[in-house]
C-alpha positions as CSV (number, residue, x, y, z in Angstrom):
1,X,50.7,11.1,60.1
2,X,50.1,8.1,62.3
3,X,51.7,8.2,65.6
4,X,53.7,5.0,66.3
5,X,53.9,4.6,70.3
6,X,56.6,2.0,70.1
7,X,59.0,4.5,68.3
8,X,60.2,5.7,71.8
9,X,61.7,2.2,72.3
10,X,63.8,2.2,69.3
11,X,67.4,2.9,69.9
12,X,68.4,6.4,68.8
13,X,71.3,7.0,66.6
14,X,73.4,10.1,65.7
15,X,75.5,10.0,62.5
16,X,75.0,6.5,62.4
17,X,76.2,5.8,66.0
18,X,73.8,4.1,68.5
19,X,73.2,6.6,71.4
20,X,72.5,3.5,73.7
21,X,76.2,3.5,74.6
22,X,75.9,7.3,75.9
23,X,72.7,6.1,77.9
24,X,74.4,3.3,79.6
25,X,77.4,5.7,80.6
26,X,75.2,8.4,81.9
27,X,74.4,6.9,85.4
28,X,78.1,6.5,86.1
29,X,78.6,10.2,85.3
30,X,75.8,11.3,87.5
31,X,76.5,9.2,90.7
32,X,78.5,11.1,93.2
33,X,81.9,10.2,93.9
34,X,83.5,10.2,97.4
35,X,85.8,13.3,98.1
36,X,89.0,13.3,100.1
37,X,87.5,14.8,103.2
38,X,86.4,13.9,106.6
39,X,82.8,14.9,106.2
40,X,80.7,14.0,103.1
41,X,78.1,16.1,101.7
42,X,74.5,15.4,101.9
43,X,74.2,13.6,98.8
44,X,77.0,11.2,99.6
45,X,75.7,10.6,103.1
46,X,72.2,9.7,101.5
47,X,73.8,7.5,99.1
48,X,75.9,5.7,101.8
49,X,72.7,5.4,104.0
50,X,70.7,3.9,101.2
51,X,73.6,1.4,100.5
52,X,73.8,0.4,103.9
53,X,70.1,-0.1,104.3
54,X,70.0,-2.1,101.1
55,X,72.7,-4.4,102.1
56,X,71.3,-5.1,105.5
57,X,67.9,-6.2,104.0
58,X,69.5,-8.0,101.0
59,X,72.4,-9.9,102.6
60,X,70.8,-10.8,105.9
61,X,69.6,-14.3,104.9
62,X,72.7,-15.1,102.9
63,X,75.8,-16.8,104.4
64,X,79.1,-15.1,104.7
65,X,80.2,-16.4,101.3
66,X,77.4,-14.5,99.6
67,X,78.4,-11.2,101.3
68,X,81.1,-11.1,98.7
69,X,78.5,-10.0,96.3
70,X,77.6,-6.8,98.2
71,X,79.5,-4.4,96.1
72,X,78.2,-6.0,92.9
73,X,74.5,-5.9,94.1
74,X,74.7,-2.5,95.4
75,X,76.3,-1.1,92.2
76,X,73.7,-3.0,90.2
77,X,70.6,-1.6,92.0
78,X,71.9,1.9,91.8
79,X,72.7,1.5,88.1
80,X,69.3,0.2,87.3
81,X,67.5,2.8,89.4
82,X,69.3,5.5,87.6
83,X,68.8,4.2,84.3
84,X,65.0,3.8,85.0
85,X,64.6,7.2,86.4
86,X,66.5,8.9,83.6
87,X,64.1,7.2,81.2
88,X,61.3,9.1,82.7
89,X,62.6,12.5,81.6
90,X,61.4,14.0,78.4
91,X,63.3,13.2,75.1
92,X,65.3,10.4,76.8
93,X,65.9,6.9,76.1
94,X,65.4,4.0,78.6
95,X,67.8,1.0,77.8
96,X,66.2,-1.1,80.1
97,X,63.0,-1.3,78.0
98,X,65.2,-3.5,75.6
99,X,65.0,-7.2,76.3
100,X,68.4,-7.7,74.9
101,X,70.1,-5.6,77.3
102,X,68.2,-7.1,80.3
103,X,69.0,-10.5,79.2
104,X,72.7,-9.4,78.9
105,X,72.6,-8.5,82.6
106,X,70.4,-11.5,83.7
107,X,72.1,-14.4,82.0
108,X,75.7,-13.9,83.2
109,X,74.6,-13.1,86.7
110,X,72.3,-16.2,87.0
111,X,75.1,-18.2,85.3
112,X,77.5,-17.1,88.0
113,X,75.3,-18.1,90.7
114,X,74.7,-21.7,89.2
115,X,78.7,-22.1,88.6
116,X,79.4,-21.1,92.1
117,X,76.8,-23.8,93.4
118,X,78.2,-26.5,91.2
119,X,81.7,-25.8,92.2
120,X,81.4,-25.2,96.1
121,X,78.5,-27.7,96.8
122,X,77.5,-29.7,93.8
123,X,75.4,-32.3,95.8
124,X,72.9,-29.7,97.5
125,X,72.8,-27.7,94.2
126,X,71.7,-30.8,92.1
127,X,69.5,-31.6,94.9
128,X,67.0,-28.8,94.0
129,X,66.2,-30.7,90.9
130,X,64.5,-33.4,92.9
131,X,62.2,-32.6,95.8
132,X,62.5,-35.0,98.8
133,X,60.0,-37.8,98.8
134,X,59.3,-37.9,95.2
135,X,57.8,-41.1,94.0
136,X,60.1,-43.2,91.8
137,X,57.8,-43.0,88.7
138,X,57.8,-39.2,88.7
139,X,61.5,-38.7,89.3
140,X,62.4,-38.4,85.6
141,X,59.4,-35.9,84.9
142,X,60.2,-33.8,87.8
143,X,64.0,-33.5,87.0
144,X,63.0,-32.3,83.5
145,X,60.5,-29.8,84.8
146,X,63.0,-28.6,87.4
147,X,65.7,-28.3,85.0
148,X,63.5,-26.2,82.5
149,X,62.5,-24.1,85.5
150,X,66.1,-23.5,86.3
151,X,67.0,-22.4,82.8
152,X,63.8,-20.2,82.7
153,X,65.0,-17.9,85.6
154,X,67.2,-15.5,83.5
155,X,64.4,-15.1,81.0
156,X,62.1,-14.2,84.0
157,X,64.4,-11.8,85.1
158,X,64.8,-10.0,81.8
159,X,61.2,-10.3,80.7
160,X,59.8,-8.9,84.0
161,X,62.0,-5.8,84.0
162,X,61.1,-5.2,80.4
163,X,57.4,-5.7,80.6
164,X,57.0,-3.5,83.5
165,X,58.9,-0.5,82.2
166,X,57.4,-0.8,78.6
167,X,53.9,-1.0,79.9
168,X,54.5,2.0,82.2
169,X,56.1,4.0,79.5
170,X,53.2,3.1,76.9
171,X,50.5,4.1,79.5
172,X,52.1,7.4,80.2
173,X,52.4,8.2,76.4
174,X,48.8,7.2,75.8
175,X,47.4,9.4,78.7
176,X,49.6,12.4,77.6
177,X,48.3,12.0,73.9
178,X,44.7,11.8,75.3
179,X,45.2,15.0,77.4
180,X,46.8,17.0,74.5
181,X,44.0,16.0,72.0
182,X,41.2,16.7,74.5
183,X,42.6,20.1,75.5
184,X,41.0,21.9,72.6
185,X,37.8,19.7,72.6
186,X,36.8,19.1,76.3
187,X,39.2,21.1,78.6
188,X,37.6,19.9,81.8
189,X,38.1,16.2,80.8
190,X,41.8,17.2,79.6
191,X,42.5,18.7,83.0
192,X,41.3,15.5,84.8
193,X,43.5,13.4,82.2
194,X,46.4,15.7,83.1
195,X,45.8,14.9,86.8
196,X,45.8,11.2,85.9
197,X,48.9,11.6,83.9
198,X,50.6,13.2,87.0
199,X,49.6,10.2,89.2
200,X,50.7,7.8,86.5
201,X,54.1,9.4,86.4
202,X,54.6,9.2,90.2
203,X,53.5,5.5,90.0
204,X,56.1,4.9,87.2
205,X,58.7,6.4,89.5
206,X,57.9,3.9,92.2
207,X,57.8,1.0,89.6
208,X,61.4,2.2,88.3
209,X,62.8,1.8,91.7
210,X,60.8,-1.3,92.8
211,X,61.7,-3.3,89.6
212,X,65.4,-2.5,90.0
213,X,65.1,-3.8,93.6
214,X,63.1,-6.9,92.6
215,X,65.7,-7.8,89.8
216,X,68.6,-7.6,92.4
217,X,66.5,-9.5,95.1
218,X,65.7,-12.4,92.8
219,X,69.6,-12.6,92.0
220,X,70.2,-12.8,95.7
221,X,67.6,-15.4,96.0
222,X,69.2,-17.5,93.3
223,X,72.7,-17.0,95.0
224,X,71.2,-18.1,98.5
225,X,70.5,-21.5,96.9
226,X,74.0,-21.8,95.8
227,X,76.2,-20.6,98.8
């Protein structure tokens, strides 16, 4: 029986019902909630420290109008990190490897930043489509190029997140398959492959966190141009 490495990216079903809904709700169940006490436990303290540090770095270049997005950005980065990390567990499903889901997150948030810019400051927002000092003959061409670049931003957000996570999962599965096959043929090589698998897993953990941060960071940069 041939092994299809892309089966892990297919949405699992149970009794005809897609389990992607359960996977999308899992992070909200696992994240700790604040307790009605004066002192929080260590997990809540660590979560609050991470959110404060994240907001300081992300919102520093934004104006006061962009600080209204702090709760949304913090919730989104925690949600994406939890989804990506849960996908590294055995026999689990990673929804962020689906381009449709990532586009469903990227397009509305990108469109919200564009609408805010068009509503609050239409002239500076439209000025991004034409760099200052452009020759007259190049004005129509540059406007078309900048417009296409503007509409490609949500696709870049979704494809970047999908491609990085998909490549990491495939690489881990290929290495794990090689270690399993070589265990009976060449045990020494299998041990080295298993060590490589461990290093790849650690790398994928870092990639899962970094890609969630990059996704939200790029959204904040798009917001910065429109507030």
